[in-house]
N, C-alpha and C positions, 0 to 999 in steps of 0.2 A: 449798619460801616460804611462810614465816606471813603470815596475813591482813594484819599491818601492810605487810608488805613489797610485797604485793600491791596496795595500794590505794596506795602509793608509786609504782610503779612505772605502776600507772593515770593517774595525775594527771600522771605524767612525758610519757607516752604524750600525754596529752590534750592539753597546752602545747605540745607539740613539736606536735602537727598542725594544732593552731591558727595556729602560726606558719607552717608551711608554708601553710596557705591563706592567711594575709597575704601572704607572698611569691609565690605563684601563685595569682592568684586565680580563680577562674572564671568562667564567663561571669553566673552568676546573680548571682556577687557585684558585679563591675562589668561591666555590658552594654557590649558595641561601638557606639561610635557609629555611628548609618547616614551614608551619603553624605551626606543631606540636613540633618542635622545640622553634618556637617563643614564644607559648604559655606555654610550658613546663619551661622556661626561665622567667616567669611571674610567676610561681608557680600554672601553671594550668594544671592537669590532666585531658586526655580526654579518653575515654574507646574506646575500638575496635567497629567495628561492625563487625567483621565478627561471621557466624555459631559455634558454640561449640556444642563439645558431638552428639554422634548419639543416635539412639531411645531403641536399646541395651544396651544402658549405664543405661537406667534408670529403677529402683523398680518397678514404676507404670506408667500406660498410661496418659498422661495428655491432657486436652482440652484448657487451658491457665494460664498465671501467671499475676496476678493482683499485684503490689507491692504499699507499704504503707508506707511511708518516717514518719518513730517515733523517728529518729537521734535524741540525745540532742542538738548537734551541729547542724545544719539546715545549715548553711555556709560554713564550712569548712568539710575537711576531714583527717588536723592535720597540721602537719608540715613538709617541708622537705630543705637539707640543698643543698643550688648550690654554693657551693665554699666556702667563708669564710662568707657568709650571711643565716641568716636562715627566713623562710619565709611561711606564711600560703600556704598550698597545698591547694587549691580549685576545686570545678568541673567547667566544661566548661558551664554548665548552671541552671538552680533553679534544688535543689536535688532532687526531685520529677520526675521532666523530666528526669535527670541524668539518675538515678536506672531503670525509667518505661522501656528509650529508651534503654538502654543496654540490659535489658533481654529481648523486642521484637528482638533485632535484633542477640542476641545470640542463644535463644531458640524456635523460635517462629514455624520455621522448623522441631520441634517436633509436637506439637499440633495435635492432633487426634479430633474428635468428639464425640467418646465414652470415654473421659478419665477424671478425678478429676481435677478441676479446682481450683485453687492454689491462697491462698491468701497468700503473704509474708509481715510480718510484721518487716520493718527493725529497729532496736531501735540503732543500733550500727555499722558505717561503718569506723573505722578511720585508716589510717596509720602514721607512723614517720620513721626515721633514725637517725643511728649513726655513723657517717663516721670512718675512722680506719685508722693506718698508713700503716697495713697488708691487712686490706678489708674492706669494707663498708657492713653496716647492714642494711636491711630495714624489718621494723614489718607493720603488717597488722594486724587488730581485725573485725570479723564480728559477729557479736549477730542480730539473727535476730528467726522468730518463724513462721512454715508455718501452716496454714489451708488448709484442704479441704474441696467441695463441689460436691456432686453429682446432684443437682439441683438447682444448682445457688442463693438459697435461703439462708441456713441453712448450718454451717459449722462446721468441729471438727476438732479440732489441733492434727496435723501429726508429729509432730517433733520440735527441737526446738536445736539450734546451738549457742555455743560460745565458737569461735576460734580464738587464738590470733598466728600467726605463723612468725617464724624469716627466714630472709632470707638471706643468703650471699653474697659477689663477687665484682663486680666492676662495676659502672654504673647505679645503682640499682635505681637512681630516673628518670631514664627513663623507667623502666619495674613496675613501680606501677601499670599500668593498667593492667598486667598480674599476677599480685597476685591479685588484685580484681579478676579478671576473673574467676581466679583458685577455689577461697572463695565460688563464685556464684556456681561452678559448681558441689562444694563439697556440698553446701548444697541442691541443686537439686537432688543429688544422695544419702541422706540419706533418710536411709528406712521406711515408715510411721510406728506411734504407734496407737495400738488400744487405741480409747475414743470413751466413749456413749456420751459425754457430747455436746448439740447441740447448736450454737450461732451463732445470726445473727450477719454480718459485722459490722453493726454500734456499736452492745455491744464490737467486739473486737475489735476494734479501738479505743473505749472508755474506754476499759480497759488501754491498753500499752499510751496512753496519759495522763490517769490518775496519771501515776509513774511521773509524772510532778507538777503535782499537790501539790506543799510545800510551807512555808511562805518563805524558802532561796531562793526559785527560782521567788515568786510573789508578795513578800513585795515589794515595793519600794527602802530599805536600809535594809542592817542589823542590827542590834542595837548594840549599844558598850555595849560590857561586856565578861565576859570570858567565853566560850564554852566550858566545861567540858568534853563533849563527842560529837562526830559527830551527833548521834539523837536531841541532846541540838541546833546543827545547823543548822540540815534540818528542825527545828520547830520555825527558828528563836528567841529564849526563853533561852538564856544565863543564864547559874547557878549565875554568880556574876556580878553585876552591875559597883563593885567601884572597879578599880583596876590600880597598879602600873606598869611599865615595867623599871625592874633594872639589871642593868649590873651583871651577876651571883658571886658569893661567888670566886668560884674557878675559878684559870687561863684556865681551859680547857672547861668551860659552857660560854656562851653568855650570856644569857637572863634568867632574873628569872622575873615571875612573882609573883608580891605580890598580893593577894586578900583580900577585906575586908569583913567580917562576916555582916549578919543583925544587930548581938548586937555588932558591932561594932567592932571587932578581928579581927588583921590581922596575917597574914603570907602566908608562899610561897606556892602557888597554886602545889599540886602534881598529881592533873588528869586536864589538859589542850589539849583540841584537835585544839583549835583555839582562838584567840582573833579579837575584832573589834574596832578600835581607832580613831574615827572620820569618820567612814563610810570606812574606810581603813579595809579591810580583810586580816589577815594573818592565815597561816596555823602553830602552832608550835612544831617545829620535832628536839627531841635530844636538845634543848638548843637555839634554831635557829626560826627564823620567816621567814617564807617561803611567798610570796606575792601572794593574789591570786585577781582575778579580774571575774565578773559576766560575761560570756560571751551566748547569747543564754538560753539553757536551762542547764548550768553547768558551774563551776566554772576553770580558764586556770591560769596555773602560769606563774604569769606578765611578768617573764623574756622571755618568750617565744613569743608577742609580739614582733612588729614593733621595729628595734634598737632606733628609737629615742622618741618610747613610753615607752621603758623599760628606757631610760635616764631620761625621765619627769617624771616619776614615781617614779622611786629612789628618783629624789629630793625631791618629794611631801612626801614622807615618811620620809627621814631625817629632813623634815622641823616638820612633824609632831608629830615625837619622839623625835628630837633635840637633841643637845649635842652630845658626845661622842657614843651614843647607835644609834641615828641616821645614823651619819656618819658612823659607822659600818656595819649596815645596808645595808645602801646605795653602799657602797663598797663592798656588798657582793651580789651583784644582779646579781651574775655569779654562784652563788652557783647552783650544778649541787644535782637533787635528782632522787633515781629510784624508777621507778614504781612496785609497788607491788602487784600488782591485776593478774600478769601472775607465780606462784612459777614457773612452768611447761617450762618457756623459759630459755633455756641454757645463755640467756644471758639477763641482767636487760636493756631493755628499758631507756631511761630518760623520766621524768616524765612531761608532759605537761598539764594533768587535774586529776579534780578530779572526781571520781566515785560517782553520787549523790543516787546511791543505797546502797553503801556497805563503802563509805567513803575512800577505796582507792586510788592511785597514778595511774591514766594509760595516755598510751602515746598518 
């Protein structure tokens, strides 16, 4: 074989080898995705199993922590953005087990027999995101109350926490488990307050779950009408039951609500918190109708549900309201609303739900 032929054969073998590598990639070229990466691609947030804190960081000795899930959204943690897709952020198991197993893994090494037994009632654990061209923003809210017992029978309130925090950076979707862990560490390190009121565990749990017992959450359907304030909405008792929806008189006004009083007088409704038409719920805000949908023990903004569901719901809205107004609201389903429940945050998160205690927008 001549030198020229040898070089030609070598080149052919090299090209063939490269093609074979492309057809059968090695682990080094295309590493297999971990289970955590696969879960995250489905919107599943898995909490860590590592031990957190040391005993010297605690304000008191503890013998154990029992977690009670009283969250309004019992299925989801919020919403996250994966590329151009918005999706539910979900725990990797049922919420009570999700929280209990995390707390056991993170803090059981701190337990001591002579310590106080803690009872944590978690009223809200919520995460959210806000993509940006410069950097991403991730939000977390933990609302919880801690009770302590020395005899395992009666408890006293120790402290409460309702904190919403902002994190900035890149790749924040992968860090929500860290933000959740940090929030619970902060909860555990809060200094106990003095309380003389003793309660049983049953009484405590009932007090927290009682917050869900309002007609807006227990009635099969919201009544059609105009809800002039949030309290009317909570009670499912619209102040006006006869109304019309019209395009605003001025160019900058999107929608006017025209109500009819019991004595037959018509006029523009000056105070309107929400309306319900044919069972469809809308928050009325600055002349715009923001579509709401009941989810578990709360109401979420419909535009944050799955894209296909958004499109179908917008079509329903257009059919219900009809004409130019229906088309306008359907096409405006992407309207963003800022969460106003957390004024201390330097950046307002996008609203995804309604706080059913205050009526404020939350993420």
